[in-house]
C-alpha positions as CSV (number, residue, x, y, z in Angstrom):
1,M,26.7,-5.5,48.8
2,S,25.2,-2.0,49.4
3,Y,21.7,-1.5,50.6
4,A,20.8,0.5,47.4
5,V,21.9,-2.4,45.2
6,E,19.8,-4.9,47.2
7,T,16.8,-2.6,47.0
8,K,17.3,-2.4,43.2
9,K,17.4,-6.1,42.8
10,R,14.4,-6.6,45.0
11,K,12.4,-4.2,42.8
12,F,13.6,-5.8,39.6
13,H,12.4,-9.2,40.7
14,R,9.1,-7.7,41.9
15,V,8.6,-6.4,38.3
16,L,9.2,-9.8,36.8
17,E,6.9,-11.5,39.3
18,S,4.2,-9.0,38.4
19,L,4.2,-10.2,34.8
20,T,2.3,-13.4,35.7
21,K,0.0,-11.9,38.3
22,P,-3.3,-10.3,37.7
23,S,-3.2,-6.6,37.2
24,T,-5.4,-5.8,40.3
25,P,-4.1,-3.0,42.5
26,S,-2.3,-4.1,45.6
27,P,-2.0,-2.1,48.8
28,A,0.8,0.3,48.8
29,K,3.8,-0.7,50.9
30,S,5.2,1.6,53.5
31,T,8.5,3.2,52.5
32,A,9.3,4.5,56.0
33,S,12.0,1.9,56.5
34,E,13.8,2.9,53.3
35,P,16.3,5.7,53.7
36,P,15.9,8.8,51.6
37,A,17.6,8.6,48.2
38,T,20.4,11.1,47.6
39,G,23.0,11.5,44.9
40,S,23.6,8.3,42.9
41,S,20.8,6.5,44.7
42,T,18.3,9.1,43.4
43,K,19.4,8.2,39.9
44,K,19.0,4.5,40.5
45,A,15.6,4.9,42.0
46,R,14.5,6.9,39.0
47,L,15.8,4.2,36.7
48,D,13.9,1.5,38.7
49,T,10.7,3.5,38.4
50,D,11.2,3.8,34.6
51,N,11.7,0.1,34.2
52,L,8.7,-0.6,36.5
53,S,6.4,1.6,34.4
54,I,7.6,0.1,31.2
55,A,7.1,-3.5,32.4
56,R,3.7,-2.7,33.8
57,S,2.6,-1.1,30.6
58,S,3.7,-4.3,28.8
59,I,1.9,-6.8,31.1
60,L,-0.2,-9.3,29.1
61,K,-3.9,-8.4,28.8
62,V,-6.2,-11.3,28.2
63,T,-9.9,-10.7,27.8
64,R,-12.6,-13.4,28.0
65,P,-15.8,-12.1,26.5
66,T,-19.0,-14.0,27.5
67,S,-20.0,-14.6,23.9
68,R,-18.1,-17.1,21.8
69,D,-18.8,-15.2,18.6
70,S,-15.7,-13.8,16.9
71,S,-15.4,-11.3,14.1
72,V,-12.4,-13.1,12.8
73,S,-13.9,-16.5,12.4
74,S,-16.5,-17.3,9.8
75,P,-19.3,-19.7,10.7
76,S,-19.3,-21.2,7.3
77,R,-15.7,-22.5,7.7
78,P,-14.1,-24.4,10.5
79,S,-11.7,-22.3,12.5
80,F,-9.4,-25.1,13.7
81,V,-7.5,-26.3,10.6
82,P,-3.9,-26.4,11.7
83,W,-3.0,-28.5,8.6
84,D,-4.4,-25.9,6.1
85,R,-1.5,-23.8,4.6
86,E,-3.9,-21.4,2.9
87,R,-5.6,-20.6,6.2
88,F,-2.3,-20.2,7.9
89,L,-1.2,-17.6,5.3
90,E,-4.5,-15.8,5.8
91,R,-3.7,-15.5,9.5
92,L,-0.1,-14.4,8.7
93,E,-1.3,-11.7,6.3
94,T,-3.2,-10.0,9.1
95,F,0.2,-9.0,10.6
96,R,1.2,-7.2,7.4
97,R,0.1,-3.7,8.4
98,V,3.0,-1.8,9.9
99,D,0.7,0.5,11.8
100,R,-0.6,-2.5,13.7
101,W,2.4,-4.8,14.2
102,A,6.1,-4.1,14.7
103,P,8.8,-6.7,14.3
104,K,9.3,-9.0,17.3
105,P,12.0,-11.5,18.3
106,A,11.9,-14.8,16.5
107,A,10.3,-16.7,19.5
108,I,7.2,-14.4,19.3
109,S,7.2,-13.4,15.7
110,E,4.0,-13.2,13.7
111,V,4.8,-16.6,12.2
112,E,4.6,-18.2,15.7
113,W,1.3,-16.4,16.5
114,A,-0.2,-17.5,13.2
115,K,0.9,-21.1,13.6
116,R,-1.0,-21.2,16.9
117,G,-4.3,-19.8,15.6
118,W,-3.8,-16.0,16.3
119,V,-4.6,-13.1,14.1
120,C,-3.7,-9.4,14.5
121,T,-6.9,-7.4,15.1
122,D,-5.6,-4.1,16.5
123,V,-2.5,-2.3,17.4
124,A,-0.1,-4.9,18.9
125,R,-3.2,-7.0,19.8
126,V,-3.7,-10.7,18.7
127,T,-6.9,-12.6,19.0
128,C,-7.8,-16.2,18.7
129,V,-9.3,-17.1,15.3
130,G,-11.4,-19.8,16.9
131,G,-13.5,-17.4,19.0
132,C,-12.4,-18.7,22.4
133,G,-12.0,-15.1,23.6
134,G,-8.3,-15.1,23.9
135,S,-6.7,-11.7,23.3
136,V,-3.2,-10.7,24.1
137,V,-1.5,-7.3,23.8
138,V,2.1,-7.9,22.7
139,K,4.3,-4.9,23.7
140,L,7.9,-4.8,24.5
141,P,9.9,-1.9,26.0
142,D,12.2,-0.1,23.6
143,E,15.8,-1.3,23.3
144,L,18.4,1.0,24.7
145,D,22.0,1.5,23.6
146,E,25.0,3.0,25.4
147,L,25.6,5.1,22.3
148,D,22.3,6.9,23.0
149,G,23.6,8.2,26.3
150,F,22.4,5.5,28.6
151,D,24.9,3.8,31.0
152,G,25.7,0.1,30.6
153,E,23.8,-0.8,33.8
154,K,20.5,0.6,32.5
155,V,21.0,-1.0,29.1
156,Q,21.5,-4.4,30.6
157,E,18.5,-4.0,32.9
158,R,16.3,-3.2,29.9
159,K,17.6,-6.2,28.1
160,D,16.7,-8.4,31.1
161,V,13.2,-7.0,31.2
162,R,12.7,-7.6,27.4
163,A,14.1,-11.2,27.7
164,Q,11.7,-12.0,30.5
165,L,8.7,-10.5,28.6
166,V,9.6,-12.5,25.5
167,N,9.5,-15.7,27.6
168,E,6.1,-14.7,29.1
169,Y,4.7,-14.0,25.6
170,A,6.0,-17.3,24.3
171,N,4.1,-19.0,27.0
172,M,1.0,-17.1,26.1
173,L,1.1,-18.5,22.6
174,V,-0.5,-21.5,24.2
175,K,-1.9,-20.4,27.5
176,G,-3.6,-17.3,26.0
177,H,-6.2,-19.6,24.5
178,G,-9.3,-20.7,26.5
179,D,-9.1,-24.0,28.3
180,S,-11.4,-25.7,25.9
181,C,-9.9,-24.1,22.7
182,P,-8.4,-26.7,20.4
183,W,-5.6,-24.3,19.5
184,R,-4.3,-24.7,23.1
185,N,-3.6,-28.4,22.5
186,K,-2.2,-28.3,18.9
187,G,-0.8,-25.7,16.5
188,C,0.5,-25.9,12.9
189,D,3.3,-28.2,11.9
190,A,6.8,-26.7,11.5
191,T,6.5,-27.3,7.7
192,I,3.3,-25.3,7.2
193,H,5.2,-22.3,5.8
194,R,7.2,-24.4,3.3
195,I,6.8,-23.5,-0.4
196,P,5.7,-26.4,-2.5
197,L,8.7,-26.8,-4.8
198,A,9.3,-30.5,-4.8
199,N,7.6,-31.0,-8.2
200,P,9.7,-29.3,-10.9
201,E,6.8,-28.9,-13.2
202,S,4.6,-27.0,-10.7
203,A,7.6,-25.0,-9.4
204,I,8.5,-23.8,-13.0
205,S,4.8,-23.1,-13.7
206,G,4.6,-20.8,-10.7
207,L,7.8,-19.1,-11.9
208,Q,6.3,-18.5,-15.3
209,T,3.1,-17.2,-13.8
210,R,5.0,-14.6,-11.7
211,Y,7.1,-13.7,-14.6
212,S,4.1,-13.1,-16.9
213,N,2.5,-10.9,-14.3
214,L,5.6,-8.8,-13.8
215,V,6.2,-8.4,-17.5
216,K,2.8,-6.7,-17.9
217,M,4.2,-3.7,-15.9
218,A,7.6,-3.7,-17.7
219,D,7.7,0.1,-17.9
220,Q,7.5,0.2,-14.1
221,L,10.3,-2.3,-13.4
222,P,13.8,-1.0,-12.4
223,A,16.8,-1.5,-14.6
224,Q,18.6,-4.9,-14.3
225,D,21.8,-3.2,-13.0
226,V,19.8,-2.0,-10.0
227,I,18.9,-5.5,-8.9
228,Q,21.2,-7.0,-6.3
229,T,21.4,-10.8,-6.2
230,P,23.5,-13.4,-4.3
231,E,26.9,-14.3,-5.7
232,S,25.8,-17.8,-6.4
233,F,22.9,-16.6,-8.7
234,D,23.9,-17.3,-12.3
235,L,21.3,-15.5,-14.5
236,E,22.7,-16.7,-17.9
237,K,22.9,-20.3,-16.8
238,L,19.4,-20.3,-15.4
239,V,17.9,-18.6,-18.5
240,S,19.6,-21.3,-20.7
241,T,17.7,-24.0,-18.8
242,L,14.3,-22.5,-19.2
243,P,11.8,-24.7,-21.1
244,A,10.7,-23.8,-24.6
245,G,7.9,-21.3,-24.7
246,F,8.6,-19.9,-21.2
247,N,8.4,-16.4,-22.6
248,A,5.3,-17.1,-24.7
249,P,1.9,-15.8,-23.8
250,H,-0.3,-18.2,-21.8
251,E,-2.9,-20.2,-23.7
252,E,-5.7,-18.3,-21.9
253,E,-4.4,-15.0,-23.1
254,L,-4.2,-16.3,-26.7
255,S,-7.8,-17.6,-26.6
256,I,-9.1,-14.3,-25.3
257,E,-7.2,-12.5,-28.1
258,R,-8.8,-14.9,-30.7
259,D,-12.2,-14.4,-29.3
260,E,-11.8,-10.6,-29.5
261,R,-10.7,-10.8,-33.2
262,A,-13.7,-13.1,-34.0
263,E,-16.1,-10.6,-32.4
264,T,-14.8,-7.6,-34.4
265,P,-17.5,-6.5,-37.0
266,T,-16.7,-6.7,-40.7
267,P,-16.1,-3.2,-42.1
268,Q,-18.8,-2.0,-44.6
269,A,-18.3,0.2,-47.6
270,V,-19.8,3.7,-47.9
271,N,-22.3,2.7,-50.6
272,G,-23.7,-0.1,-48.4
273,T,-22.0,-3.0,-50.1
274,Q,-19.8,-5.2,-48.2
275,D,-16.1,-4.9,-48.8
276,P,-14.1,-8.0,-49.9
277,A,-13.3,-10.3,-47.1
278,P,-10.2,-9.2,-45.2
279,P,-7.2,-11.4,-45.5
280,P,-6.8,-14.0,-42.8
281,S,-5.5,-12.6,-39.6
282,P,-1.9,-13.4,-38.9
283,S,-0.8,-15.7,-36.2
284,P,-0.3,-14.1,-32.8
285,S,2.6,-11.8,-32.7
286,P,5.7,-13.1,-31.0
287,S,6.1,-12.5,-27.3
288,P,8.0,-9.4,-26.3
289,S,11.7,-9.6,-25.6
290,F,12.8,-11.5,-22.6
291,S,12.9,-9.3,-19.4
292,T,15.8,-10.2,-17.2
293,T,14.5,-7.9,-14.4
294,A,11.1,-9.6,-14.4
295,F,12.7,-13.0,-14.4
296,T,15.0,-12.1,-11.5
297,L,12.2,-10.8,-9.4
298,A,10.0,-13.8,-10.2
299,F,12.8,-16.2,-9.5
300,F,13.2,-14.8,-5.9
301,G,9.5,-15.1,-5.2
302,W,8.3,-11.6,-6.1
303,D,5.0,-11.1,-7.9
304,T,2.4,-8.4,-8.6
305,V,0.2,-7.7,-5.6
306,P,-3.3,-9.3,-5.7
307,D,-5.1,-5.9,-5.6
308,G,-3.3,-4.8,-8.8
309,T,-1.8,-1.7,-7.4
310,A,0.5,-0.3,-10.1
311,G,4.2,-0.4,-9.4
312,L,3.9,-2.7,-6.4
313,A,5.5,-6.1,-6.1
314,G,4.9,-8.4,-3.2
315,C,5.7,-11.8,-1.7
316,S,2.8,-14.2,-1.2
317,V,4.4,-16.0,1.8
318,C,5.9,-13.2,3.9
319,F,3.7,-10.4,2.6
320,R,6.4,-7.9,2.1
321,R,5.7,-5.2,-0.5
322,L,8.1,-3.2,-2.7
323,G,7.4,0.1,-4.3
324,L,9.3,-0.4,-7.5
325,W,9.1,3.4,-8.3
326,M,11.6,4.0,-5.5
327,Y,14.3,2.2,-7.6
328,K,13.6,4.2,-10.8
329,P,14.8,7.7,-11.7
330,K,12.1,10.3,-11.4
331,S,10.4,11.8,-14.4
332,N,12.0,15.2,-13.7
333,G,15.5,13.7,-14.0
334,D,16.2,13.3,-10.3
335,A,18.0,10.2,-9.1
336,A,16.0,7.3,-7.7
337,L,15.4,7.1,-4.0
338,Y,17.4,3.9,-3.7
339,D,20.2,2.9,-6.0
340,S,19.9,-0.9,-5.4
341,L,17.2,-3.5,-4.8
342,D,18.3,-6.5,-2.8
343,V,15.8,-9.2,-3.9
344,V,16.8,-11.4,-0.9
345,G,17.2,-8.8,1.8
346,E,13.8,-7.2,1.1
347,H,12.0,-10.4,2.2
348,M,11.2,-10.9,5.8
349,E,14.0,-12.9,7.5
350,Y,11.6,-15.8,8.2
351,C,10.4,-16.0,4.6
352,P,11.0,-19.5,3.1
353,W,12.2,-17.9,-0.2
354,V,15.3,-16.8,1.7
355,S,15.4,-18.9,4.9
356,G,16.5,-22.5,4.6
357,K,15.2,-23.1,8.1
358,A,11.7,-22.0,7.2
359,Q,11.7,-23.9,3.9
360,S,13.1,-27.1,5.5
361,G,10.5,-27.0,8.3
362,S,12.9,-28.6,10.7
363,G,15.9,-26.4,11.6
364,R,17.2,-28.9,14.1
365,T,20.3,-27.8,16.0
366,S,22.2,-30.7,14.6
367,E,21.6,-29.3,11.1
368,K,24.0,-26.7,9.8
369,S,22.4,-23.7,8.3
370,E,24.5,-23.9,5.1
371,N,23.0,-27.4,4.4
372,L,19.4,-26.1,4.5
373,R,18.3,-24.8,1.1
374,C,15.9,-21.9,0.8
375,G,13.2,-21.5,-1.8
376,W,15.1,-19.8,-4.6
377,E,17.9,-22.4,-4.3
378,L,15.4,-25.2,-4.7
379,L,13.8,-23.4,-7.6
380,G,17.2,-23.4,-9.3
381,Q,17.5,-27.1,-8.7
382,A,14.0,-27.7,-10.2
383,L,15.1,-25.9,-13.4
384,N,18.2,-28.0,-13.7
385,V,16.3,-31.3,-13.1
386,R,13.8,-30.5,-15.8
387,H,16.5,-29.4,-18.2
388,R,18.4,-32.7,-17.6
389,R,15.2,-34.7,-18.1
390,Q,14.5,-32.8,-21.3
391,I,18.0,-33.5,-22.7
392,R,17.7,-37.2,-21.7
393,S,14.3,-37.6,-23.5
394,T,15.7,-35.8,-26.6
395,V,18.7,-38.1,-26.7
396,S,16.4,-41.2,-26.2
397,V,14.1,-40.2,-29.1
398,S,17.0,-39.4,-31.5
399,G,19.2,-42.3,-30.5
400,G,16.7,-45.1,-30.6
401,S,18.2,-48.3,-29.2
402,R,21.4,-46.5,-28.5
403,A,19.7,-44.4,-25.8
404,V,21.1,-46.5,-23.0
405,S,24.7,-45.9,-23.8
406,E,24.2,-42.2,-24.9
407,A,22.0,-41.0,-22.0
408,P,23.6,-39.1,-19.2
409,S,24.9,-41.3,-16.4
410,T,22.7,-41.6,-13.4
411,D,22.5,-43.6,-10.2
412,E,19.8,-45.8,-11.7
413,L,20.1,-48.1,-14.7
414,V,18.4,-46.6,-17.8
415,V,16.8,-49.3,-20.0
416,D,15.0,-48.8,-23.3
417,D,11.4,-49.9,-22.8
418,T,11.1,-51.0,-26.4
419,N,13.8,-53.6,-26.0
420,H,12.0,-56.5,-24.3
421,E,15.1,-58.7,-24.0
422,A,17.0,-56.0,-22.2
423,R,14.1,-55.4,-19.8
424,K,13.9,-59.1,-19.0
425,A,17.7,-59.2,-18.3
426,S,17.3,-56.2,-16.0
427,D,14.4,-57.9,-14.1
428,R,16.5,-61.1,-13.7
429,E,19.4,-59.1,-12.3
430,W,17.1,-57.3,-9.9
431,W,15.6,-60.6,-8.6
432,A,19.1,-62.1,-8.2
433,K,20.2,-59.1,-6.1
434,L,17.0,-59.5,-3.9
435,R,17.7,-63.2,-3.3
436,R,21.3,-62.5,-2.3
437,M,20.2,-59.8,0.1
438,R,17.7,-62.2,1.7
439,Q,20.3,-64.9,2.1
440,V,22.6,-62.4,3.8
441,L,19.9,-61.3,6.2
442,S,18.9,-64.8,7.1
443,V,22.5,-65.8,7.8
444,N,23.0,-62.8,10.1
445,S,19.8,-63.6,12.0
446,L,20.9,-67.2,12.5
447,R,24.3,-66.1,13.8
448,K,22.6,-63.7,16.3
449,K,20.4,-66.5,17.6
450,S,23.2,-68.9,18.0
451,A,25.3,-66.3,19.9
452,Q,22.4,-65.8,22.3
């Protein structure tokens, strides 16, 4: 191995060692023993210097102010609440601004920082929400590519530096906190980002709320043929399973409309006499026609933004925002800026609406990714479950005592509660099964004891 290569490796390991050492200046080493660099060695020395400066500029900076006050923690609320999903989303939202935070590898993504009690307070800087004084500047050297004119050796060297920095930052998720900070000992559970979709009623209620919000800006929504969805998404089938009144106005909106009509003054005639009482106001006008675009966006987790900015749709769990005007033709006749809107691809890759791993909360290596269902898939299941229940209840009401034989087959025995004899027979059968199971268990236990 040549002397230049050995020197290069020595410098590279020195860079990696410096990542965990304090950034105090060290005495300069004498270079008299090193031969002058010429030719290719000059190029290698220049590359080493570049990587050294990049790594040093990316070294972790942790500050420990004397005061325990923190601008990101409110004294009226406890700061260490790793079980609180809403507080977790509050921390995650601080990473939304693109001028402060750039995408990072999965091991040190904004989700991981938010799970461990960090918030983004400045450009590439995270700070402990608990006020322990922990503050880390998260910077990685830019990635290189051979296509950009860099040789393979330098590209690989930069990859090694990035990988080592990622490991160091992953350690700082915990070690960056103060010794007495509770976030150092415990972070959020892996399921903290999961969307609550287990209850079909609440899942469909959330879908209806998002749909109602999006319908209000129907004139700003792109055309349905612009929306790009997964192949397994069957719009017609899902619409057919929607509950009755899904497209109807909410009761709150109807009550407000009734109050406004009641407060409208009675018109007076010109001569001062009161006109005959107006005819009774008609019932609320039927809801507007169903918007497939609004439904598709709502089904994949998109909603209007909380600040009410016109033409903006956003996700409440990954905080991505979409300017819907970019997918509509301009008023002067020019084509839209983008010809398709990928309702899945526009989410962040860690968003539980599109990530089965994030929605499951486990993502164990033994689990196959295709077996983990993401948010929009679980929402489709919720619609189907409620639709089947509705059909079953309809058949039960219309069929009377024949409901048992006409109801859809399930894994459990369906019994008409009004038939007391059938219920007693079912109870007797259940107890008989339980007694047989106890007998089997007791026999097995006796055999094991005798064998011992």
